[in-house]
N, C-alpha and C positions, 0 to 999 in steps of 0.2 A: 496494415495485412493481418491482425489480428479484426480488429472490426470486421475485414470484407469476410476470412473463416468462420468468424459468428453469423453469417447474416443466413436468412432460410437461402435455399437450393435452388428457388424462383428468382431473387434477389439477385445472386451470382448469377444466375444464365442471362436476366435482364443486363447486366452490367458487360456481364463478359461480353454478349455482344454488340450492345450500343459503343462500346470503347472500340474493338474490332471494326462495325461498322460507320465509327466516328474515325478514325485514322485510315481505313481502307477512302474513306470519301472526302480527306482531307487531300491525301496523298492524289487523288485523281483532280479533284478543285485545286490544288500547288503546281502537278504538270499541266490542267490547262489553261490557268491563268498566265504560265511561265510562255506555254508557246501559243498564247491569245497577245501577250505580249510581244514577242518579238515577231510576230505576223504582223501582226499592227504598225510596229519598225520598222520591220521591210518595208512596206506598202509603203508606206509613210514616204521612207528612202524614194523609193522606185517612183510611186507622185511627184516629189521634189524634182527630181533629175529630172523630168520629166516635162515639166513646169519650165524649169532652169534652160534646156534644151530649146522648148520654145521660144524662152523670150531671148535665150543668147542666138538664135539662128535668123529673130528678127531685129535684133543689133547687127547684125552683120551690117545693110547697107551704112548703117551710122558710123561704124568704127572702118567702114574701106573710105568713107568721102569724109570722113573726119568731122560728121554731123552730131554734137551733143545735143542739139534738140530733140532729134529722131528717138537718136538714143535716151533722152530724159522722159521725151515721151511715150517708147516703147515699154521701158520699167516702171510707168507709173502703172497699168495698167494690173499689175500686182493687187491692185488696192481690191480688187475683185474675190481675192480669196482674204477673209480675216483676219485666217492663221498666222499670215503673211508681215513677219514683226518690220523688214527691210529687206533692201535688196543694193546690190552694185556692180556697176558693169565696169570695170581698169580694161585699160589698153593691152597690147603688148607690151610694153614698155613698166607694166603696173602702176600704173597714173589713171586715179578715177575718174571716169566722163562723164559720170549720171549714178541717180543713187537716191533709194523711194527709203522713207520713214512713214509708216502705221502711225495715224493722228496722236494716237494716246503715246508714243516715244520722242515726242519734240526736242524734250529734254538729251532723249540720246544723241540724236542728232547732233547739234551744238558739244557734247563732250567727246563724239568718234569727227570732227570734221578736222582734226588733225592728219586724224589718219585718210592720208589722201594716196596710199602709195599700198599694192596688191601684199608685199611683202610684209608691213607691218601689220597692217589689217587682219591677216592672216594671222600671225603671230597670237594678237592679240584675242582672236575672237578661240583661237584652239587651247588658248591659257586655262587649265583649270576641263580641261573636255576630258573626256574617255580614253581620248588617245595622243596627253599632250607632247609625247617625244616625236608624232612626225615629223620624218624631214619637209621641208618645205620645197614643190616645186611647180613654177608657173602653169604645167601643161597638167598636172595630176588633179584627180578626179578625186574630192576630200567630202566627210561626213564629218561632221564630231555633233556628236551626244549630251547637254549640258543637265542640269537638273530643269532650268525649266525654257529650255530653245534646245533647236538644232540647229546647225549651219553648214550648208552645202556649197562646195566650188565645184564648178565643174568648167573646162577649156571651149571657147568659143570655136571654130573650126568652118572653115572656109573655104573647098578645096583644097583639100587634105592640107589646109595651113594653115597654122595660130595665127587665129587676130587678136582674141583678148581672152577677157575671164568674167564668168559672170557667179554674182554671191548672193544666195539665199538664206535668212533667216527665218526660222518660220514656229512659232511654239507650239507647248505640249498640251495645248490643254483639251484636243480633242483626245487625242493616246492616255492623258489620265480620265478623262470622264470612259471613256469604253473601257480603261481598268477599271476605273469605280463600280458602274453597273454590271462588268464582268466579276468583282467580287461581289453585289449585290445580289445576284442570278446565283451565286456559286453556295451563298452565305441562302436563301431562300430555298434552292436547291437539299442543299446537308442538313437545313431546318426538316424541314418535308422529307427527306428518304429517313431520315434518324426515326422521325415520330409515325413512318409504315414502319421500320424496323422494328422498333418496339411493340408495333401492335403486333406485326406478324409473329415476335419475338413470344409473347404474352399466349397466342393465340397457340403457336406452334408445343410450345413448351410444358403445355398441358399435356400432353403425352410422355411427356415425363414425368412435373412435378403433383397431376394426379394422382398416378399408382402409387407414387413415395409416398402420398399425405395420407394416400388411402390407406396402405400400408402399416404408415407409424401409427394411425389408431388403431388398425387393430391391433399393432404390436403391447399397444397401450393399456388397450380393455383385457387382454391375457395376462398382461403384467398387475394391474389392478386385481382382476375379478376370477382369476386364476382356472380362466375357460378352456381348457385345449382340444378343446373337440372345433372350435374356431378355424376356419379357413382362406385365405384369404385368394379374390376369384383372378385370375391370370390373366390381362389384355392381350398382354403381345411377346413374342417368341426372341425378346431380345435380353440383351444383360438388366433390365429388372424382370422380366418375366423369369430370367434363371434366377432372381434372386428371390423372388417371390417364391418360385419351388424350393429353393432351400429355405426357406422360408417355413412353407405348410411340411415341409420333410419331416424339419427341426421339431413343428406342435406335434406330429404325428409320434417323433418318437417319443416326445415327454408326455405324450400322450397313454403313449405303453408303456413309460416306465411308471406316470402315474396309475397307472393301472394294477402293476405289477407291485408296487410298494403298497398301494388296497390290500391285492390280494394277498400279499406279504403282510400287512398291517391284522390280517382277518385272521391269517394262519399263528402270527404273533399273541393277535392276544387268544385265541384258542389254545395254543399251547400253553400259554400264562395261567389258562382257568386248570386246564389239567396238571400242569406242574404246581400250580400250588391243591388242587386236587391230590397227587402224587407227594407232594411234601406232605400235607396234613397227613395223609397216609403212612409216608415214612415212620413220620415225628412219633403218630404212636404204636406204629411198629420198632422203633427205639427205643420206645416208651417203654414196651412191653417187656422186650430183649433185657433192659438196664434192669428194671424189677426183677423179670426171671433169674437172671444174672447171678443179682444179689442177696434176690432170695436164698438159695441155694449153697451160701456163703457155708462156713463153719463157724459156728458163733462161741463169741469167749467162754462160756460157760464147759461147751464141749471139749476145746482146748483147757479148760482149766483140769478138768476128769482126768486128762493124760497126766499120771503120777511122776513117769521118770524122764517127761521131755516139758520143756519151756518154747512154746511155739509163739509165733508173733507171725501172722501172712496181712495182707492188704491188696484190692482190687481197686484201683480209678478207671474209670470205663470214660473212653473220650468222647469229644461229642457225638459221632458215629461211631457206635458200638460194634465190637470187634468180637472176637471169640474165645478168648484167653478164659482158662478154666484151670481153679486149684478146689484141691479139697484135700483133706483132712478125716481120714474115716477109723474108730478106736473100736473094733469088734473081738469081743472072749480074748482079751491082752494081745492082741492085735494091731499093728497102727501102720494103716495104707496110705500115706500120702501122693498125691495126684496132680501133677501140675500140665500144662500145654498151652496151645496156643494156637486155634481154629484156621485158614488161610481167607482171608474179605473178614469183611463189614456186615452189619445187619444182622436181619430176624434169623436168615435160615444160617448164619454164623453162629446165632446163641440158641438155635434150637438143635444145630449137633450140637453142642456143647454140652445139651441138656440132656441128650443119649448118654453121651458118653461120663454123665456123673452118675446118669441112673444105671446103667451098665456095670460101672466100678460099684456101686454100693449093690446091687445085685451077686457078680460074682465074690463079691466078699463075703455077703453075707449068705451063702448059699456054700462055702468053704471051698472056694478055688485056690486053694496057697503055691500052688507049680505055677511063679510069674511068666513063666513063657506061655503055657497054657492060657493063662489069664489075659496075656498082652492081644496071643492069638484069636481066640475067642471074641474079645470086647473087639477087633479089628474087623473080623467077620457079620458082626452084628451090623458094626456102623456103614461098612461097605455096603448091604444088604439097602440098608435106611439112605442111604446118600444115593445111590442107584434106584430106589424106587421114587425120590427128589428127584428126579435129573439137573441132579445140579454135580460141580466138580471140585466143591468142598471136601479136604482134605486136614489134618494135623498133627502136630508134633508133640507126643505123649511121653514124659517119665514116669513111670510108677516106681515109689520107693515101698518097703516094706519094712518096719519098726517094730524087733522084739528082744530087752532087753540088752541093750548096747549092739546088733551087729543092724547092717543094715545096709540089705540086698534092694538094687536097683535096674531097671529095665526102660528099653525103649527109647527112642530119639527125640530129643531137644536141647534144648542149651546146653550150656557147661557146669557141668555140678560143680559148686565151691565147696570143698571140704577144709574146716578152720582148725586149727587146735586149740589148745588152750592159751599156748603165747598170740591168738592171732593169725599167726599165719596162714596163708591160704596156699592150696591144690586147688586146681583146675583139671575138672574129669573129664573126658572128650566124652558126648553120648553116643556120636555120629555112627559105631560100631556096634548100638546094643541093640536098635532093630529098625523100623521102616516108618516112613508117613502113614501115618493110620487113616483106613476109607479109602488109598489108592488103589492098592490088589486086595484080591478078595481072600491070598492065602500067605501071611507072611510068616509061617513056624520058621521055616529057612534060615531069617535075618531075625531074628531075634535071639538077644543071648544076654545073658545076668552076671552080675559085677557084687561084690559086694565089700563093705569096710567094718571094720568095729570104731564105734564110738567111745573116747575115755570121757570121761565126768570132764565137765567145763567143755569137751566138742561139739561139735556142728557141721552144720551143712546150709547153704543156702542155696537157694530160688529163686528163677526168675524167668519172666520174658521178654523178647525182644523190644519191647514200649521202651525198658527201662537204659541197655544198652546202644540204642540206635536213636534213644533220643537227641536231636540239635539244635543248637544254640543258633542266638540269630547271625552267625556270622559260619553255619551249615555243619558244623564240628560236631561229631555225636560223643554222647557221652563217653560209650566204652566198655569193657570187660577191666581193663586195669584199672583204670579210676573208680570202677563200683571195690574192687580187692582191693586198692588203699585205703577206699573208707570203712572198707570192713575191719580190714585188719586197725586200725585206730582207734575201731568205738567198739571192738568184739567185747570188751570189758564191759558195757552196757548192760549185758544183756537181751534178749530176743527184742524187745520192744524197742528198748532205747538203740536200737543198733539199724531196727527197723525205719524209727522216723530221723534217725542219722541219715540214713541211705535218701532217704524223701525229699528231706532238706538241701541236702546235696545235690540231687539231681533238677531240684525245682528251680536250685540257683544256678543251677548249668543251664537251663533252657529260658535265665532272665524271666518265671515266672507267668510263661508264654500259655496255650491252651498248648494241652499233649494233643499229639495226632493221633496217638496209640492207645490202646489200652495197657495200664501200670498193672503187675502183678508182681510180688514180691511174697517170701516165706521164707521166716528164717527159724528152724528146727535146733536148737542145744541140748546137749544131755546136763540133767539138772546136778549138780556136784553134792 
């Protein structure tokens, strides 16, 4: 079956047809031979009955007059039929009165000389026949077929009176010869029929194999050359035609998909080029923003000139620069500290941060000391610029004024952490001290001020959410509580030492990964 399974379809069809034809023809031939054999046997029986009846009728006179010579002369006429092997005539009492043996059977005549009684002869001749168990009856008609001959027993009747029995034995050469010729004819006919069937199969199977072969060639060409515009020609509306339709439909679908993929690939390449250009532009913007952000940060020498305060600040921009803002300005004995966080990232956030820095410096230089008025005017200026820019940027902003230990602060930002001399941290919520800058045109009614006094050795810590919301690999945030713990533990190190301790602990928490948001930290401590 495995060998048949792997054969080409045309060979499978040829084998199936030849096998089916051979099987059918064999059945027909077998039926013909069996029928011819039975017909020939019946005809042979009829012929032998007729011959026996004629010989028996001619022997009536000899039986009536008990003339054995007449009977012998009559039975000798059987030599006219060369197939008759022997013949005998028996009286009513079963005694043999005349015999005929074919010339080549003289030995058989000597062997059966002792069989003078019909009953003995009957059972001897019937032994090993097709009907060995037939009961003997002197007046019965019997036919016994053996392998090489047939025996016929026929009663001799005259005037409805049983006179004796005629026995004839004939060979089966004629029957066998007829059967042999029948077999030869059947074999010849079977061979010719199979040959013709093979030719017809080869001719008609082309209507199946040729379209399939053409379809296979097209499939191979499509598979190797990737030419999806090819189409197979449909030659019929049968199952093969439906297969061709399905194949062509599949090619059409693939061709459309290929066209869509080619178009998508072109669009992707164009988009990739645009993205490259956009990345270059954004890279340039980020670099400009990063430089702007760091250019306006307070210098160490500026902070050192503020005699009453020890200040340490730092800003670490993320890869995608945000809008963190912090500044320390000193003018005519007044120190203004600001910290804020612009929403979003990129150039717009950086520009908004610059606006805030410029506005704070301008208002400070122009002598605006009222913190509520200071933040309200700054918000109005930022709001107008944001509106002109057509953006939705805004920021949290906390402003602190320090003068001789007094620290006044206003604005909404992260919690203000106030630290006493022993490192104890007090958290002050700034939610009710202001509003997001740049969202509303007038926030005067939302701005409030709070004041504390710093003893020598006390101070505050300012930060942006880039610190408290920094996450470790397990997505756990750094948090305000941990920041307060580090402050309490390292407050004695001074502003710079505390700044470095906080940064070290923060980077350890995030497992020294890249920071996701700007980190801004300002530590103010009143000198002792």
